[in-house]
C-alpha positions as CSV (number, residue, x, y, z in Angstrom):
1,X,59.1,43.3,-61.8
2,X,59.4,42.5,-58.1
3,X,60.5,44.9,-55.4
4,X,63.5,44.1,-53.4
5,X,62.5,46.4,-50.5
6,X,61.9,44.6,-47.3
7,X,58.3,44.3,-46.3
8,X,57.4,46.4,-43.3
9,X,55.6,44.6,-40.5
10,X,52.1,45.7,-39.7
11,X,52.0,47.8,-36.6
12,X,50.5,46.0,-33.7
13,X,47.4,47.6,-32.0
14,X,47.8,49.1,-28.6
15,X,46.5,46.5,-26.1
16,X,47.1,48.4,-22.9
17,X,47.6,51.9,-21.6
18,X,48.9,53.6,-18.5
19,X,46.9,56.6,-17.2
20,X,48.6,58.9,-14.7
21,X,49.5,62.5,-14.0
22,X,53.1,61.8,-14.9
23,X,54.2,58.2,-15.8
24,X,57.8,59.1,-15.2
25,X,57.1,59.1,-11.5
26,X,56.2,55.4,-11.8
27,X,59.5,54.2,-13.4
28,X,58.9,50.6,-12.1
29,X,55.6,50.6,-13.8
30,X,57.2,51.5,-17.1
31,X,59.6,48.6,-16.7
32,X,56.9,46.1,-15.8
33,X,54.6,47.2,-18.6
34,X,57.5,46.7,-21.1
35,X,58.2,43.3,-19.7
36,X,54.5,42.3,-19.9
37,X,53.3,44.0,-23.0
38,X,56.4,44.7,-25.1
39,X,55.8,47.6,-27.4
40,X,52.0,47.2,-27.4
41,X,51.1,49.8,-24.8
42,X,50.8,53.5,-24.6
43,X,50.5,56.3,-22.0
44,X,47.9,59.0,-21.3
45,X,47.6,61.8,-18.8
46,X,44.4,62.2,-16.7
47,X,43.3,65.2,-18.9
48,X,43.5,63.2,-22.2
49,X,42.1,59.8,-21.0
50,X,38.4,60.6,-21.2
51,X,38.7,61.9,-24.8
52,X,40.8,58.8,-25.9
53,X,38.3,56.4,-24.3
54,X,35.6,57.8,-26.5
55,X,37.6,57.1,-29.7
56,X,37.2,53.9,-31.7
57,X,40.8,52.9,-31.0
58,X,40.0,52.4,-27.4
59,X,38.0,49.3,-28.3
60,X,41.3,47.5,-28.9
61,X,42.4,48.0,-25.3
62,X,42.6,44.9,-23.1
63,X,43.1,46.9,-19.9
64,X,44.3,50.3,-18.6
65,X,46.6,50.8,-15.6
66,X,45.6,53.8,-13.6
67,X,48.5,55.0,-11.5
68,X,48.0,57.5,-8.8
69,X,49.7,58.9,-5.7
70,X,48.5,60.7,-2.6
71,X,48.7,64.0,-4.4
72,X,46.2,62.7,-7.0
73,X,43.4,62.3,-4.4
74,X,42.4,65.8,-5.2
75,X,41.4,64.6,-8.7
76,X,39.5,61.6,-7.4
77,X,36.2,62.5,-9.2
78,X,38.1,62.8,-12.5
79,X,39.8,59.5,-12.0
80,X,36.5,57.9,-11.0
81,X,35.0,59.1,-14.3
82,X,37.9,57.7,-16.2
83,X,37.3,54.3,-14.6
84,X,33.6,54.5,-15.3
85,X,34.3,55.3,-19.0
86,X,36.7,52.4,-19.3
87,X,34.1,50.0,-17.8
88,X,31.4,51.2,-20.2
89,X,33.8,50.3,-23.1
90,X,34.4,46.8,-21.5
91,X,38.0,47.7,-20.6
92,X,39.6,46.1,-17.5
93,X,41.1,48.5,-15.0
94,X,44.2,47.9,-12.8
95,X,44.8,50.4,-10.0
96,X,48.5,51.2,-9.2
97,X,48.4,53.1,-5.9
98,X,51.3,54.9,-4.2
99,X,50.5,55.9,-0.6
100,X,46.8,56.4,-1.4
101,X,44.3,56.4,1.5
102,X,42.2,53.3,2.0
103,X,39.0,55.3,1.6
104,X,40.1,56.7,-1.8
105,X,41.2,53.3,-3.0
106,X,38.0,51.5,-2.0
107,X,36.0,54.3,-3.7
108,X,37.8,53.6,-6.9
109,X,37.4,49.9,-6.6
110,X,33.7,50.4,-6.1
111,X,33.7,52.6,-9.3
112,X,34.9,49.5,-11.2
113,X,38.6,48.9,-10.6
114,X,39.3,45.2,-11.4
115,X,42.7,44.9,-9.8
116,X,44.8,46.6,-7.2
117,X,48.6,46.7,-7.1
118,X,50.6,48.7,-4.6
119,X,53.5,50.9,-5.6
120,X,56.5,50.4,-5.6
121,X,55.5,47.3,-7.5
122,X,56.5,44.0,-5.9
123,X,58.4,41.7,-8.2
124,X,56.1,40.1,-10.8
125,X,52.9,41.5,-9.2
126,X,51.8,43.4,-12.3
127,X,52.2,40.3,-14.4
128,X,50.2,38.3,-11.9
129,X,47.5,41.0,-11.9
130,X,47.3,40.9,-15.7
131,X,47.0,37.1,-15.6
132,X,44.2,37.3,-13.1
133,X,42.4,39.7,-15.4
134,X,42.7,37.3,-18.3
135,X,41.6,34.3,-16.3
136,X,38.7,36.1,-14.7
137,X,40.0,35.6,-11.1
138,X,38.9,38.2,-8.6
139,X,41.2,41.0,-7.4
140,X,43.5,40.9,-4.4
141,X,42.1,43.7,-2.3
142,X,43.9,45.7,0.4
143,X,43.1,44.7,4.0
144,X,41.9,48.0,5.2
145,X,38.1,48.6,5.5
146,X,36.5,51.5,3.7
147,X,35.9,54.5,5.9
148,X,33.0,55.8,3.8
149,X,29.6,54.4,4.6
150,X,28.0,52.1,2.1
151,X,24.3,51.8,1.4
152,X,22.5,50.3,4.4
153,X,18.8,50.9,3.7
154,X,18.2,50.8,7.4
155,X,17.4,54.4,8.2
156,X,14.3,56.6,8.3
157,X,15.8,60.0,7.7
158,X,14.3,63.4,8.4
159,X,13.7,65.2,5.1
160,X,14.4,69.0,5.4
161,X,13.9,71.0,2.2
162,X,15.0,74.7,2.1
163,X,13.5,77.1,-0.4
164,X,14.1,80.8,-0.9
165,X,11.0,83.0,-1.4
166,X,13.1,85.7,-3.0
167,X,16.4,85.8,-4.8
168,X,19.3,86.2,-2.4
169,X,17.3,85.4,0.7
170,X,20.0,82.9,1.9
171,X,18.3,79.5,1.1
172,X,21.5,77.8,-0.1
173,X,23.6,79.3,2.7
174,X,21.1,77.9,5.2
175,X,20.9,74.5,3.5
176,X,24.6,74.0,3.2
177,X,25.5,75.2,6.7
178,X,22.5,73.4,8.4
179,X,23.6,70.1,6.7
180,X,27.2,70.6,7.9
181,X,26.1,71.5,11.5
182,X,23.9,68.4,11.6
183,X,26.7,66.2,10.3
184,X,28.9,67.5,13.2
185,X,26.2,67.7,15.9
186,X,27.5,64.6,17.8
187,X,31.2,63.8,17.6
188,X,30.8,60.5,19.3
189,X,27.9,59.2,17.3
190,X,27.6,61.5,14.2
191,X,24.4,61.1,12.3
192,X,24.6,60.3,8.6
193,X,23.7,63.5,6.6
194,X,23.3,64.1,2.9
195,X,22.7,67.4,1.0
196,X,20.8,67.1,-2.3
197,X,20.9,70.1,-4.7
198,X,17.6,70.0,-6.6
199,X,18.2,73.5,-8.1
200,X,19.0,71.6,-11.3
201,X,19.9,74.7,-13.4
202,X,21.7,77.1,-11.1
203,X,22.5,75.1,-8.0
204,X,25.6,76.2,-6.1
205,X,26.1,73.8,-3.3
206,X,29.1,72.4,-5.1
207,X,30.6,75.9,-5.2
208,X,29.8,76.5,-1.5
209,X,31.7,73.3,-0.5
210,X,34.4,73.4,-3.3
211,X,33.2,70.1,-4.8
212,X,33.4,69.1,-8.5
213,X,30.2,68.2,-10.4
214,X,30.2,64.6,-11.7
215,X,28.7,63.2,-14.8
216,X,27.2,60.4,-12.6
217,X,24.8,63.0,-11.2
218,X,23.0,63.5,-14.5
219,X,22.9,59.8,-15.0
220,X,21.1,59.3,-11.7
221,X,18.7,62.1,-12.2
222,X,17.9,61.0,-15.8
223,X,17.1,57.4,-14.8
224,X,16.0,57.2,-11.2
225,X,14.1,54.0,-12.0
226,X,17.3,52.2,-12.9
227,X,19.2,53.6,-9.9
228,X,19.7,52.1,-6.5
229,X,21.2,53.2,-3.2
230,X,24.7,52.1,-4.2
231,X,24.6,54.1,-7.4
232,X,23.2,57.1,-5.5
233,X,26.1,57.0,-3.0
234,X,28.6,56.5,-5.8
235,X,27.3,59.7,-7.5
236,X,27.7,61.7,-4.3
237,X,30.7,63.7,-3.3
238,X,31.9,63.6,0.3
239,X,33.0,66.9,2.0
240,X,35.6,66.2,4.7
241,X,34.5,62.6,5.1
242,X,31.3,63.7,6.9
243,X,28.7,65.3,4.6
244,X,27.5,63.5,1.4
245,X,26.5,65.9,-1.3
246,X,24.5,65.2,-4.5
247,X,25.5,68.3,-6.5
248,X,23.4,69.8,-9.3
249,X,24.4,68.6,-12.8
250,X,27.5,70.1,-14.5
251,X,25.4,71.1,-17.5
252,X,22.3,73.3,-17.7
253,X,19.3,71.0,-17.8
254,X,15.5,71.7,-17.8
255,X,13.6,71.7,-14.5
256,X,11.3,69.1,-15.9
257,X,14.2,66.6,-16.3
258,X,12.6,64.9,-13.4
259,X,9.0,64.1,-12.7
260,X,7.2,63.7,-9.3
261,X,7.9,59.9,-9.4
262,X,11.6,60.5,-10.0
263,X,11.9,62.9,-7.1
264,X,10.0,60.6,-4.8
265,X,12.3,57.7,-5.6
266,X,15.4,59.9,-5.1
267,X,14.2,61.1,-1.7
268,X,13.3,57.6,-0.6
269,X,16.7,56.2,-1.6
270,X,18.4,59.0,0.4
271,X,16.0,58.8,3.3
272,X,16.6,55.1,4.0
273,X,20.4,55.6,4.0
274,X,20.8,58.8,6.0
275,X,19.5,60.2,9.2
276,X,19.0,63.7,7.7
277,X,18.3,64.6,4.1
278,X,18.7,68.4,3.5
279,X,17.4,69.5,0.1
280,X,18.3,72.8,-1.5
281,X,15.2,73.7,-3.6
282,X,14.9,75.9,-6.7
283,X,13.2,79.2,-6.1
284,X,10.6,78.2,-8.8
285,X,7.6,76.1,-8.0
286,X,7.7,73.1,-10.4
287,X,5.5,70.0,-10.9
288,X,7.5,68.0,-8.3
289,X,7.5,70.7,-5.6
290,X,4.4,69.1,-4.1
291,X,6.2,65.7,-3.9
292,X,9.0,67.3,-1.9
293,X,6.5,69.1,0.4
294,X,4.6,65.9,1.1
295,X,7.9,64.0,1.9
296,X,9.2,66.8,4.1
297,X,9.2,66.6,7.9
298,X,9.8,70.3,8.1
299,X,10.1,72.8,5.2
300,X,12.2,75.9,5.7
301,X,11.2,78.9,3.6
302,X,13.6,81.9,3.7
303,X,12.5,85.5,3.2
304,X,13.7,89.0,3.9
305,X,12.2,92.1,5.4
306,X,11.1,93.6,2.1
307,X,8.0,93.8,-0.2
308,X,9.1,91.2,-2.7
309,X,9.4,88.6,0.0
310,X,6.0,89.6,1.4
311,X,4.3,89.3,-2.0
312,X,5.9,86.0,-2.8
313,X,5.1,84.5,0.6
314,X,1.4,85.5,0.1
315,X,1.4,83.9,-3.4
316,X,2.8,80.7,-2.1
317,X,0.4,80.6,0.9
318,X,-2.6,81.1,-1.4
319,X,-1.4,78.4,-3.8
320,X,-0.8,75.8,-1.1
321,X,-4.0,76.5,0.7
322,X,-6.1,76.5,-2.4
323,X,-4.8,73.0,-3.3
324,X,-5.2,71.8,0.3
325,X,-1.5,71.1,0.6
326,X,0.2,70.9,4.0
327,X,1.1,74.6,4.4
328,X,1.6,74.0,8.1
329,X,4.9,72.2,7.4
330,X,6.5,75.5,6.4
331,X,8.8,77.2,8.9
332,X,9.5,80.7,7.9
333,X,13.1,81.9,8.3
334,X,13.8,85.7,8.3
335,X,17.2,86.3,6.9
336,X,19.2,89.4,7.8
337,X,16.8,89.9,10.7
338,X,17.0,93.1,12.8
339,X,19.5,93.1,15.7
340,X,18.6,93.0,19.3
341,X,18.6,96.7,19.7
342,X,16.8,97.5,16.5
343,X,13.4,98.1,17.9
344,X,12.1,99.6,14.7
345,X,13.2,96.6,12.7
346,X,11.7,94.2,15.1
347,X,8.4,96.1,14.9
348,X,8.5,95.8,11.1
349,X,9.1,92.1,11.3
350,X,6.2,91.6,13.6
351,X,3.9,93.7,11.3
352,X,5.1,91.6,8.3
353,X,4.2,88.3,10.0
354,X,0.9,89.6,11.2
355,X,-0.1,91.0,7.8
356,X,0.8,87.7,6.1
357,X,-0.8,85.5,8.7
358,X,2.3,83.6,9.4
359,X,4.7,82.9,12.2
360,X,8.4,83.7,11.7
361,X,10.0,81.1,13.9
362,X,13.6,81.5,13.0
363,X,15.5,84.8,12.6
364,X,19.0,84.7,11.2
365,X,21.3,87.8,11.7
366,X,23.3,89.3,8.9
367,X,26.6,87.4,8.7
368,X,28.3,90.2,6.7
369,X,31.2,89.7,4.3
370,X,32.3,86.5,6.1
371,X,29.4,84.6,4.5
372,X,30.4,85.6,1.0
373,X,34.0,84.9,1.7
374,X,33.3,81.4,3.1
375,X,31.2,80.6,0.0
376,X,33.9,81.8,-2.3
377,X,36.5,79.7,-0.5
378,X,34.2,76.6,-0.5
379,X,34.0,76.2,3.3
380,X,31.1,76.0,5.7
381,X,30.9,78.9,8.1
382,X,31.8,76.6,11.0
383,X,35.2,76.1,9.3
384,X,35.8,79.6,8.0
385,X,34.0,81.9,10.5
386,X,33.1,79.8,13.5
387,X,32.2,82.8,15.7
388,X,30.1,84.5,13.1
389,X,26.6,85.3,14.5
390,X,24.9,83.7,11.5
391,X,26.8,80.5,12.0
392,X,25.9,80.5,15.7
393,X,22.2,80.8,14.9
394,X,22.3,78.0,12.3
395,X,24.2,75.8,14.8
396,X,21.4,76.6,17.3
397,X,18.8,75.6,14.7
398,X,20.6,72.3,14.0
399,X,20.7,71.5,17.7
400,X,17.0,72.1,18.0
401,X,16.2,69.9,15.0
402,X,18.4,67.1,16.3
403,X,17.0,67.4,19.8
404,X,13.4,67.0,18.5
405,X,14.4,64.1,16.2
406,X,16.2,62.2,19.0
407,X,13.2,62.8,21.4
408,X,10.8,61.5,18.8
409,X,13.0,58.5,18.1
410,X,13.1,57.5,21.8
411,X,9.4,58.0,22.1
């Protein structure tokens, strides 16, 4: 007995997908996708795209069309991760950009975007872009040049690690704000500055500058031998188009994730592309701490006027001198130093230095609540509390470092 019911056609696999915050804002894109792909396309939001690209069904995709507007630039790291996931699956990427800055657009193209189409879509432009993808022709790029610096490998940067000798002694505050002051030290010819967070487990430079933590950071740290200057720059976030930051990984990782050779390669890649490389160190001494010390031009160690700082300073001094390591590179920074009229506090600071056999070359005043508030808001002190006494001292320190560096360069 044969059935008289009509045979249902097999559903066609999804061959393309739009990815956007809200595809309804790109009505012309919907029309052009229907014209080019018929019913064989779908739509995803930014939040769902990463999960879908990990599914087996994603292997059927020919391309994805990532549509973004100026408002979406705040989610640039997420969009970059989506593009990176698509490229790893062998999926082509078309960027549909509506009033997006040239810097953001070029960053996404460097992440792996294959095609660029402006929005509103010109007549037939999406179809032509799809045809170029299928034929293997190169993308038609916008004329604007990228504003972010690319890898140059033409520098010999000053390496400045910062390590706290006791918890809460202000090492990260100093590292973040010193890097920012150096990046803004010369408005006419600003130096290229990067900040590297090597406190792999509990680093907070991302919080201090309100930056997201990218998956690419862990990829770089896990395989420095396979990384180059371009991939390092791609893994960095840029704060206000001036300061490049390699944040700590998003997940908790062991401190021995990197060995001395890995850290040496990372510092060298940064050093040849930036004028200043500021490193926020973990409070612990690990097997690659010696590598950083050897690479450092000056090594700031923060402490406070208390017994724990004194004991830890003495331990570190003994350890470095017993191993014949360059202890003279250390510059001790007294955080929350006594004020000008606090003669008793100044006397205690002098006795501390004399008893430890060190010289406290930098004294930073207590910045008060403004320091915590700036950190919580993700802004450097120069932006949130420009007249704060702590900010002024850090700016003074940055000018001193830059003056010495310029003088040595001229010599």
